[in-house]
KEKEPA-465056 format. One record per residue: residue number from 0; x, y, z of N, C-alpha, C in turn. Coordinates in steps of 0.05 Angstrom, whole numbers. Layout:
# residues N
PT, k, n.xx, n.yy, n.zz, ca.xx, ca.yy, ca.zz, c.xx, c.yy, c.zz
PT, NUM, X, Y, Z, X, Y, Z, X, Y, Z
...
This chain:
# residues 310
PT, k, n.xx, n.yy, n.zz, ca.xx, ca.yy, ca.zz, c.xx, c.yy, c.zz
PT, 0, -268, -516, -563, -250, -500, -545, -264, -493, -519
PT, 1, -251, -497, -495, -264, -491, -470, -270, -462, -467
PT, 2, -291, -455, -454, -298, -428, -447, -309, -427, -420
PT, 3, -316, -403, -410, -327, -401, -383, -355, -413, -382
PT, 4, -367, -421, -404, -393, -432, -404, -394, -462, -405
PT, 5, -370, -475, -406, -370, -504, -408, -346, -514, -393
PT, 6, -350, -529, -371, -328, -540, -356, -309, -556, -374
PT, 7, -284, -553, -370, -264, -568, -385, -253, -590, -368
PT, 8, -261, -615, -373, -253, -638, -356, -227, -650, -365
PT, 9, -215, -640, -387, -190, -652, -396, -167, -646, -378
PT, 10, -148, -665, -376, -124, -661, -359, -106, -640, -372
PT, 11, -89, -627, -357, -73, -604, -367, -57, -609, -392
PT, 12, -46, -633, -396, -29, -637, -419, -45, -639, -445
PT, 13, -72, -642, -443, -88, -643, -467, -106, -619, -471
PT, 14, -107, -601, -451, -126, -579, -452, -113, -553, -462
PT, 15, -128, -539, -478, -120, -512, -485, -125, -493, -462
PT, 16, -111, -470, -461, -116, -451, -439, -144, -440, -441
PT, 17, -160, -441, -419, -187, -430, -420, -186, -400, -421
PT, 18, -208, -388, -430, -211, -359, -430, -210, -349, -401
PT, 19, -196, -327, -396, -196, -316, -368, -224, -309, -358
PT, 20, -228, -314, -333, -253, -307, -320, -254, -277, -315
PT, 21, -275, -264, -324, -277, -234, -321, -296, -227, -299
PT, 22, -296, -201, -292, -316, -192, -272, -344, -196, -282
PT, 23, -348, -192, -308, -375, -196, -319, -384, -225, -316
PT, 24, -365, -244, -320, -372, -272, -317, -381, -277, -288
PT, 25, -366, -266, -269, -372, -270, -241, -400, -259, -234
PT, 26, -405, -235, -245, -431, -223, -240, -454, -239, -253
PT, 27, -449, -249, -277, -470, -266, -290, -474, -291, -274
PT, 28, -453, -303, -265, -455, -328, -249, -473, -324, -225
PT, 29, -466, -304, -208, -480, -300, -183, -509, -291, -188
PT, 30, -514, -277, -210, -541, -269, -217, -558, -294, -224
PT, 31, -546, -312, -239, -561, -335, -249, -566, -356, -228
PT, 32, -547, -359, -209, -550, -381, -189, -559, -370, -162
PT, 33, -567, -345, -160, -572, -332, -134, -590, -349, -116
PT, 34, -613, -358, -127, -631, -372, -110, -622, -401, -104
PT, 35, -604, -412, -120, -594, -439, -115, -580, -441, -88
PT, 36, -568, -419, -79, -554, -420, -53, -573, -425, -30
PT, 37, -599, -420, -34, -618, -425, -13, -620, -455, -6
PT, 38, -611, -472, -24, -611, -501, -18, -589, -508, 2
PT, 39, -567, -492, 2, -546, -496, 21, -553, -484, 48
PT, 40, -565, -461, 47, -572, -447, 72, -597, -430, 68
PT, 41, -618, -435, 83, -642, -418, 81, -637, -388, 87
PT, 42, -616, -383, 103, -608, -356, 110, -588, -344, 91
PT, 43, -581, -359, 70, -562, -350, 49, -534, -346, 61
PT, 44, -525, -364, 78, -497, -365, 86, -482, -379, 63
PT, 45, -468, -363, 47, -456, -374, 23, -427, -380, 27
PT, 46, -422, -398, 47, -395, -405, 55, -396, -432, 70
PT, 47, -372, -442, 77, -371, -466, 94, -376, -459, 123
PT, 48, -382, -479, 139, -387, -475, 167, -363, -479, 184
PT, 49, -365, -470, 209, -343, -472, 229, -353, -491, 251
PT, 50, -340, -514, 253, -348, -533, 274, -331, -528, 299
PT, 51, -344, -529, 322, -330, -530, 348, -345, -549, 366
PT, 52, -332, -557, 387, -344, -575, 407, -371, -563, 416
PT, 53, -391, -581, 417, -417, -572, 425, -436, -567, 402
PT, 54, -426, -565, 377, -443, -562, 354, -447, -589, 341
PT, 55, -471, -594, 332, -478, -619, 319, -468, -618, 290
PT, 56, -450, -635, 282, -439, -634, 255, -459, -642, 234
PT, 57, -482, -652, 242, -503, -659, 222, -521, -635, 217
PT, 58, -519, -614, 233, -536, -591, 229, -519, -568, 216
PT, 59, -521, -566, 190, -504, -548, 175, -508, -519, 182
PT, 60, -533, -511, 185, -539, -482, 190, -525, -471, 215
PT, 61, -525, -487, 236, -512, -479, 260, -482, -474, 256
PT, 62, -469, -491, 240, -441, -487, 235, -436, -463, 217
PT, 63, -454, -458, 198, -452, -435, 181, -453, -409, 197
PT, 64, -473, -408, 215, -475, -384, 232, -451, -381, 250
PT, 65, -440, -403, 260, -417, -402, 277, -393, -390, 262
PT, 66, -391, -396, 236, -369, -383, 220, -372, -353, 220
PT, 67, -397, -343, 217, -401, -314, 219, -391, -303, 245
PT, 68, -397, -317, 267, -390, -307, 293, -359, -309, 298
PT, 69, -347, -329, 285, -318, -331, 287, -305, -308, 273
PT, 70, -316, -299, 251, -306, -275, 237, -310, -251, 256
PT, 71, -333, -249, 269, -338, -227, 288, -317, -226, 310
PT, 72, -311, -249, 321, -291, -251, 343, -264, -241, 333
PT, 73, -257, -249, 308, -230, -241, 297, -228, -211, 292
PT, 74, -251, -197, 290, -250, -168, 286, -240, -153, 311
PT, 75, -244, -166, 334, -235, -154, 360, -247, -126, 365
PT, 76, -273, -124, 359, -285, -97, 362, -286, -89, 391
PT, 77, -286, -107, 410, -286, -100, 438, -261, -86, 447
PT, 78, -240, -88, 431, -215, -74, 437, -214, -45, 426
PT, 79, -236, -37, 412, -237, -12, 399, -260, 5, 409
PT, 80, -257, 19, 433, -278, 36, 443, -283, 60, 425
PT, 81, -308, 68, 423, -315, 91, 407, -331, 111, 425
PT, 82, -333, 136, 416, -346, 156, 432, -375, 149, 438
PT, 83, -389, 139, 418, -418, 133, 422, -423, 103, 426
PT, 84, -401, 87, 428, -405, 58, 432, -413, 43, 407
PT, 85, -415, 56, 385, -424, 43, 360, -400, 36, 343
PT, 86, -403, 15, 327, -383, 7, 308, -395, 4, 281
PT, 87, -381, 12, 260, -390, 8, 232, -370, -11, 219
PT, 88, -381, -33, 208, -364, -53, 196, -372, -57, 167
PT, 89, -354, -69, 151, -357, -73, 122, -356, -102, 115
PT, 90, -375, -112, 100, -374, -139, 88, -367, -136, 59
PT, 91, -343, -143, 51, -333, -139, 24, -338, -164, 7
PT, 92, -358, -163, -10, -365, -186, -25, -385, -203, -10
PT, 93, -407, -191, -2, -424, -201, 20, -442, -223, 12
PT, 94, -446, -229, -14, -468, -247, -21, -494, -233, -14
PT, 95, -511, -247, 1, -536, -236, 10, -534, -225, 39
PT, 96, -510, -219, 48, -507, -205, 74, -511, -222, 99
PT, 97, -508, -248, 97, -514, -265, 120, -495, -261, 143
PT, 98, -469, -257, 138, -451, -253, 160, -457, -227, 174
PT, 99, -461, -205, 159, -467, -180, 172, -493, -182, 187
PT, 100, -513, -196, 176, -539, -199, 190, -535, -214, 217
PT, 101, -519, -234, 217, -514, -248, 242, -501, -230, 263
PT, 102, -480, -215, 255, -465, -199, 274, -482, -175, 284
PT, 103, -497, -163, 266, -514, -140, 273, -536, -150, 292
PT, 104, -546, -174, 286, -567, -186, 303, -557, -192, 331
PT, 105, -532, -199, 333, -520, -206, 359, -513, -181, 376
PT, 106, -508, -159, 363, -498, -135, 377, -513, -110, 367
PT, 107, -529, -99, 383, -546, -76, 375, -530, -50, 371
PT, 108, -504, -50, 379, -488, -27, 374, -474, -27, 347
PT, 109, -478, -49, 332, -464, -53, 307, -481, -44, 283
PT, 110, -467, -31, 264, -479, -23, 239, -462, -34, 217
PT, 111, -474, -43, 195, -459, -56, 174, -466, -45, 147
PT, 112, -445, -43, 130, -448, -36, 102, -437, -60, 87
PT, 113, -454, -71, 69, -445, -94, 53, -441, -85, 24
PT, 114, -422, -98, 11, -415, -90, -17, -416, -115, -35
PT, 115, -432, -113, -56, -432, -134, -77, -440, -120, -103
PT, 116, -431, -131, -125, -438, -119, -151, -461, -135, -164
PT, 117, -475, -151, -148, -497, -168, -158, -523, -157, -146
PT, 118, -539, -144, -163, -563, -131, -153, -583, -151, -140
PT, 119, -586, -174, -151, -605, -193, -140, -598, -201, -112
PT, 120, -572, -202, -105, -563, -209, -78, -572, -188, -58
PT, 121, -571, -163, -66, -580, -141, -48, -610, -143, -44
PT, 122, -625, -151, -64, -654, -153, -61, -660, -176, -41
PT, 123, -646, -198, -43, -650, -220, -24, -642, -211, 4
PT, 124, -620, -196, 6, -610, -187, 32, -631, -169, 45
PT, 125, -643, -150, 30, -662, -132, 41, -686, -146, 53
PT, 126, -695, -167, 39, -718, -183, 48, -711, -197, 74
PT, 127, -687, -209, 75, -679, -224, 99, -673, -205, 122
PT, 128, -662, -181, 117, -658, -161, 138, -685, -155, 152
PT, 129, -705, -150, 136, -731, -143, 147, -742, -166, 164
PT, 130, -739, -191, 155, -748, -213, 170, -733, -216, 197
PT, 131, -707, -209, 196, -691, -211, 221, -694, -187, 239
PT, 132, -707, -166, 230, -711, -142, 246, -686, -125, 249
PT, 133, -668, -125, 229, -643, -110, 230, -640, -90, 207
PT, 134, -661, -86, 192, -658, -70, 167, -648, -42, 173
PT, 135, -655, -31, 196, -647, -3, 201, -618, 0, 207
PT, 136, -603, -22, 211, -575, -21, 216, -558, -35, 195
PT, 137, -571, -40, 172, -557, -52, 149, -560, -34, 125
PT, 138, -539, -30, 110, -540, -16, 84, -525, -33, 63
PT, 139, -538, -36, 40, -527, -54, 19, -519, -37, -5
PT, 140, -493, -37, -11, -482, -21, -33, -477, -39, -57
PT, 141, -486, -31, -80, -480, -46, -105, -455, -33, -117
PT, 142, -433, -46, -115, -407, -35, -124, -386, -57, -126
PT, 143, -365, -51, -139, -341, -68, -140, -325, -64, -114
PT, 144, -319, -85, -100, -306, -82, -74, -277, -74, -76
PT, 145, -266, -72, -100, -239, -61, -103, -239, -31, -108
PT, 146, -263, -20, -112, -266, 10, -115, -294, 17, -107
PT, 147, -299, 18, -81, -326, 20, -70, -337, 49, -73
PT, 148, -319, 69, -73, -329, 97, -71, -336, 106, -43
PT, 149, -333, 88, -23, -339, 96, 4, -316, 113, 15
PT, 150, -322, 130, 36, -302, 147, 47, -280, 132, 61
PT, 151, -256, 143, 60, -232, 130, 72, -232, 130, 102
PT, 152, -220, 110, 114, -214, 108, 143, -238, 113, 160
PT, 153, -261, 100, 153, -285, 103, 169, -295, 77, 181
PT, 154, -284, 54, 173, -294, 28, 182, -278, 18, 206
PT, 155, -293, 7, 225, -281, -4, 250, -272, -33, 246
PT, 156, -279, -44, 223, -272, -72, 217, -283, -79, 190
PT, 157, -270, -99, 177, -280, -108, 151, -273, -137, 148
PT, 158, -288, -151, 131, -282, -179, 126, -290, -186, 97
PT, 159, -279, -209, 89, -286, -221, 63, -288, -251, 68
PT, 160, -312, -262, 68, -316, -290, 74, -321, -305, 48
PT, 161, -301, -318, 38, -301, -332, 12, -309, -314, -11
PT, 162, -298, -289, -10, -303, -270, -31, -277, -257, -42
PT, 163, -256, -256, -26, -231, -244, -35, -220, -259, -59
PT, 164, -227, -284, -62, -217, -300, -85, -227, -289, -111
PT, 165, -248, -273, -111, -258, -262, -137, -243, -238, -146
PT, 166, -224, -228, -131, -207, -206, -140, -186, -218, -159
PT, 167, -173, -201, -174, -153, -210, -193, -126, -217, -180
PT, 168, -112, -236, -192, -85, -242, -185, -82, -260, -161
PT, 169, -58, -270, -157, -53, -288, -134, -48, -273, -108
PT, 170, -44, -247, -109, -40, -231, -85, -65, -216, -77
PT, 171, -85, -214, -95, -110, -199, -91, -103, -171, -82
PT, 172, -84, -158, -95, -73, -133, -86, -94, -110, -88
PT, 173, -111, -110, -108, -131, -89, -111, -151, -91, -87
PT, 174, -159, -115, -80, -176, -118, -57, -163, -108, -31
PT, 175, -138, -116, -27, -124, -109, -3, -120, -78, -1
PT, 176, -114, -66, -24, -110, -37, -24, -135, -22, -16
PT, 177, -158, -31, -27, -183, -18, -20, -191, -22, 9
PT, 178, -186, -46, 19, -192, -52, 47, -175, -34, 65
PT, 179, -150, -31, 58, -132, -13, 74, -142, 15, 74
PT, 180, -152, 24, 51, -162, 52, 49, -187, 56, 66
PT, 181, -204, 36, 68, -229, 39, 81, -227, 37, 112
PT, 182, -207, 23, 122, -206, 17, 151, -192, 40, 166
PT, 183, -202, 44, 190, -189, 63, 208, -162, 51, 218
PT, 184, -143, 67, 224, -118, 56, 236, -125, 39, 261
PT, 185, -114, 16, 263, -119, -2, 286, -142, -21, 281
PT, 186, -158, -17, 260, -180, -35, 254, -170, -60, 241
PT, 187, -187, -81, 243, -179, -108, 233, -193, -115, 207
PT, 188, -178, -129, 190, -188, -141, 166, -187, -172, 170
PT, 189, -209, -185, 164, -210, -215, 167, -218, -226, 140
PT, 190, -202, -245, 130, -207, -258, 104, -207, -288, 110
PT, 191, -230, -301, 102, -232, -330, 104, -236, -340, 76
PT, 192, -219, -359, 68, -220, -367, 40, -202, -391, 36
PT, 193, -205, -403, 12, -185, -423, 4, -160, -409, -7
PT, 194, -137, -422, -3, -112, -410, -12, -95, -432, -24
PT, 195, -81, -425, -46, -60, -443, -57, -35, -440, -39
PT, 196, -22, -462, -34, 2, -461, -17, 27, -459, -33
PT, 197, 26, -461, -59, 49, -457, -76, 39, -448, -104
PT, 198, 57, -433, -117, 49, -421, -142, 45, -441, -164
PT, 199, 59, -463, -162, 57, -485, -182, 48, -510, -169
PT, 200, 22, -514, -165, 12, -539, -153, 19, -563, -171
PT, 201, 15, -586, -160, 19, -611, -175, -1, -611, -198
PT, 202, 4, -628, -218, -11, -628, -243, -41, -633, -238
PT, 203, -48, -653, -222, -76, -659, -217, -89, -637, -200
PT, 204, -75, -627, -180, -86, -605, -164, -90, -580, -181
PT, 205, -71, -575, -199, -73, -551, -217, -98, -554, -235
PT, 206, -102, -577, -246, -126, -582, -263, -151, -579, -247
PT, 207, -152, -590, -223, -176, -589, -207, -182, -560, -198
PT, 208, -161, -545, -191, -165, -517, -184, -176, -501, -207
PT, 209, -166, -507, -231, -175, -492, -255, -205, -499, -261
PT, 210, -211, -524, -259, -239, -533, -263, -257, -520, -243
PT, 211, -250, -521, -218, -266, -508, -196, -268, -478, -201
PT, 212, -246, -465, -207, -247, -436, -210, -264, -428, -234
PT, 213, -261, -441, -256, -277, -434, -280, -307, -439, -274
PT, 214, -313, -460, -259, -341, -467, -254, -354, -448, -234
PT, 215, -339, -436, -216, -350, -416, -198, -342, -387, -205
PT, 216, -332, -384, -229, -326, -357, -240, -305, -343, -223
PT, 217, -286, -357, -213, -264, -346, -197, -239, -343, -215
PT, 218, -226, -320, -216, -202, -317, -232, -180, -337, -223
PT, 219, -174, -337, -197, -155, -356, -185, -157, -353, -155
PT, 220, -151, -374, -141, -147, -371, -112, -122, -355, -107
PT, 221, -121, -342, -84, -96, -328, -76, -75, -349, -69
PT, 222, -50, -343, -75, -28, -358, -63, -23, -345, -35
PT, 223, -23, -362, -15, -22, -351, 12, 2, -333, 17
PT, 224, 25, -341, 8, 49, -324, 11, 46, -297, -2
PT, 225, 35, -297, -26, 31, -272, -41, 11, -254, -27
PT, 226, -11, -266, -16, -31, -250, -3, -20, -237, 23
PT, 227, -5, -252, 38, 7, -241, 63, 26, -218, 55
PT, 228, 41, -222, 34, 60, -200, 25, 44, -175, 17
PT, 229, 22, -179, 4, 5, -156, -4, -6, -141, 21
PT, 230, -13, -156, 41, -22, -143, 66, 0, -125, 78
PT, 231, 24, -136, 79, 46, -120, 90, 51, -95, 73
PT, 232, 51, -99, 47, 57, -77, 28, 37, -55, 31
PT, 233, 12, -61, 37, -9, -41, 39, -16, -32, 67
PT, 234, 2, -36, 85, -1, -23, 111, -14, -39, 133
PT, 235, -13, -66, 131, -24, -83, 152, -1, -95, 169
PT, 236, -7, -99, 194, 11, -112, 212, -4, -132, 230
PT, 237, 10, -144, 249, -3, -164, 267, -18, -184, 250
PT, 238, -5, -195, 229, -18, -214, 211, -19, -242, 223
PT, 239, -42, -253, 224, -46, -280, 236, -59, -298, 214
PT, 240, -47, -321, 210, -57, -341, 191, -64, -366, 206
PT, 241, -89, -374, 204, -99, -398, 218, -111, -417, 197
PT, 242, -102, -442, 197, -115, -462, 180, -141, -471, 194
PT, 243, -162, -470, 178, -189, -479, 187, -197, -505, 173
PT, 244, -177, -519, 163, -183, -543, 147, -202, -563, 162
PT, 245, -195, -568, 187, -211, -587, 202, -236, -575, 213
PT, 246, -236, -549, 217, -261, -536, 226, -283, -536, 205
PT, 247, -275, -534, 180, -296, -533, 159, -302, -561, 148
PT, 248, -286, -581, 154, -290, -608, 143, -318, -619, 148
PT, 249, -330, -616, 173, -357, -628, 177, -378, -615, 158
PT, 250, -377, -589, 153, -396, -578, 135, -390, -585, 106
PT, 251, -365, -587, 99, -358, -595, 71, -368, -623, 65
PT, 252, -369, -640, 85, -379, -668, 81, -409, -669, 75
PT, 253, -422, -646, 78, -451, -645, 71, -454, -643, 40
PT, 254, -432, -636, 26, -435, -630, -3, -445, -654, -19
PT, 255, -433, -678, -17, -441, -699, -36, -471, -705, -36
PT, 256, -482, -709, -12, -511, -716, -11, -528, -692, -19
PT, 257, -521, -668, -10, -537, -645, -17, -536, -639, -47
PT, 258, -512, -639, -58, -508, -632, -86, -522, -652, -104
PT, 259, -520, -678, -97, -533, -698, -113, -564, -695, -112
PT, 260, -574, -692, -88, -603, -688, -85, -613, -664, -100
PT, 261, -598, -642, -97, -605, -617, -110, -605, -620, -141
PT, 262, -584, -633, -151, -581, -637, -180, -605, -653, -191
PT, 263, -611, -675, -178, -633, -692, -188, -659, -677, -187
PT, 264, -664, -662, -165, -689, -647, -163, -691, -626, -184
PT, 265, -670, -611, -189, -671, -589, -208, -673, -600, -237
PT, 266, -659, -622, -242, -662, -634, -269, -690, -644, -274
PT, 267, -703, -655, -253, -730, -664, -256, -749, -640, -262
PT, 268, -745, -618, -246, -762, -594, -250, -757, -582, -278
PT, 269, -732, -582, -287, -725, -569, -312, -726, -589, -336
PT, 270, -737, -613, -331, -739, -633, -352, -712, -638, -365
PT, 271, -692, -640, -348, -665, -648, -357, -649, -625, -369
PT, 272, -659, -601, -368, -644, -579, -380, -638, -558, -359
PT, 273, -612, -554, -353, -603, -533, -335, -586, -513, -351
PT, 274, -587, -488, -343, -571, -468, -357, -541, -473, -351
PT, 275, -523, -462, -368, -495, -467, -365, -483, -461, -338
PT, 276, -490, -437, -327, -478, -430, -301, -489, -448, -279
PT, 277, -514, -456, -281, -525, -474, -260, -511, -501, -261
PT, 278, -505, -511, -285, -490, -536, -287, -462, -533, -275
PT, 279, -449, -511, -282, -422, -506, -271, -422, -503, -241
PT, 280, -443, -491, -230, -446, -488, -201, -446, -515, -187
PT, 281, -459, -535, -199, -460, -562, -188, -433, -575, -190
PT, 282, -419, -572, -214, -392, -583, -217, -374, -572, -195
PT, 283, -374, -546, -191, -357, -533, -172, -361, -543, -143
PT, 284, -386, -550, -137, -392, -560, -110, -377, -585, -104
PT, 285, -377, -604, -123, -361, -628, -119, -331, -623, -120
PT, 286, -323, -605, -137, -294, -598, -139, -284, -587, -112
PT, 287, -300, -571, -99, -291, -558, -74, -283, -579, -54
PT, 288, -299, -600, -51, -292, -621, -33, -267, -636, -41
PT, 289, -264, -642, -67, -241, -656, -76, -215, -640, -73
PT, 290, -217, -613, -78, -193, -596, -76, -182, -596, -48
PT, 291, -199, -598, -28, -190, -598, 0, -173, -623, 7
PT, 292, -173, -643, -10, -157, -667, -4, -128, -663, -12
PT, 293, -121, -642, -27, -93, -637, -35, -79, -620, -15
PT, 294, -70, -631, 7, -60, -616, 29, -34, -601, 23
PT, 295, -18, -611, 5, 7, -598, -2, 2, -573, -19
PT, 296, -21, -572, -32, -26, -550, -51, -47, -531, -42
PT, 297, -64, -538, -23, -88, -522, -17, -93, -522, 13
PT, 298, -103, -500, 23, -113, -499, 51, -136, -478, 52
PT, 299, -152, -482, 72, -174, -463, 78, -166, -449, 103
PT, 300, -164, -422, 101, -151, -407, 123, -167, -382, 130
PT, 301, -163, -374, 155, -171, -347, 164, -145, -331, 166
PT, 302, -145, -309, 151, -122, -290, 153, -133, -264, 163
PT, 303, -122, -255, 186, -131, -230, 198, -107, -212, 202
PT, 304, -111, -186, 201, -90, -166, 202, -100, -140, 212
PT, 305, -83, -123, 224, -90, -97, 234, -80, -75, 216
PT, 306, -97, -56, 210, -89, -33, 194, -70, -16, 210
PT, 307, -45, -13, 200, -25, 2, 214, -30, 31, 214
PT, 308, -24, 45, 235, -27, 74, 236, -5, 86, 219
PT, 309, -12, 103, 200, 9, 115, 182, 24, 138, 196
């Protein structure tokens, strides 16, 4: 019987329903594979890159950093003057804080609080903050991003870069509710992630999504329509949805060579034995590229919205 510890490669008509992915599974996954992400990005950018004219598509790190900056631009912090000129922003599901580190490094008036429930990621983040010289303007909170315990209406902006998918349900309502609570009226939320375009994908796309999700400990991708509805329900307006499919394609094309090289090297070092989550991490890397080919069922989007004044 399939479980979260063994990818289920059977097609839907032959497979039993897998056990639901829990928060504990997600935490175990990220704890176990934490250092593996260093193979994708030495700075621990745990997401796809953003290509624009002038960037070399063969240089992955530059595109990864550009995605961080694209998130920063979408926050529109320049439109939000403050008394002391400072802004405090939130990275919800930060990984090792790479996006916050980029933005804080670019703007000395910026302060960031990052939220993850994976302790080892915060330890990696603290080390990289010190190396980047931004530690005094970064704070790393170990918490569930759907109930952070942070004070309400204090953030000038917030984002979730490939992390909102780890919330429950196709609308990610708990995540959206907490983001709305944390943001000041008029502040922006930016979510960059994969989205399902319909509740019932085609059979092969549905199987591939489930294999990918189980392998990366994701409960389910959001359905784009449901996610936008949740934003409206929880007090967001000025909602903008942009497909980044072609922007991330150059970095996604790095996956086959990198994943294959990484797999062979790690198998050699481990004498052919990898732990279950590390095996699943490799499976998901290939699945992510394949899933992007199902245009009717899947897209990679930036969704941004403004917290409405109540």
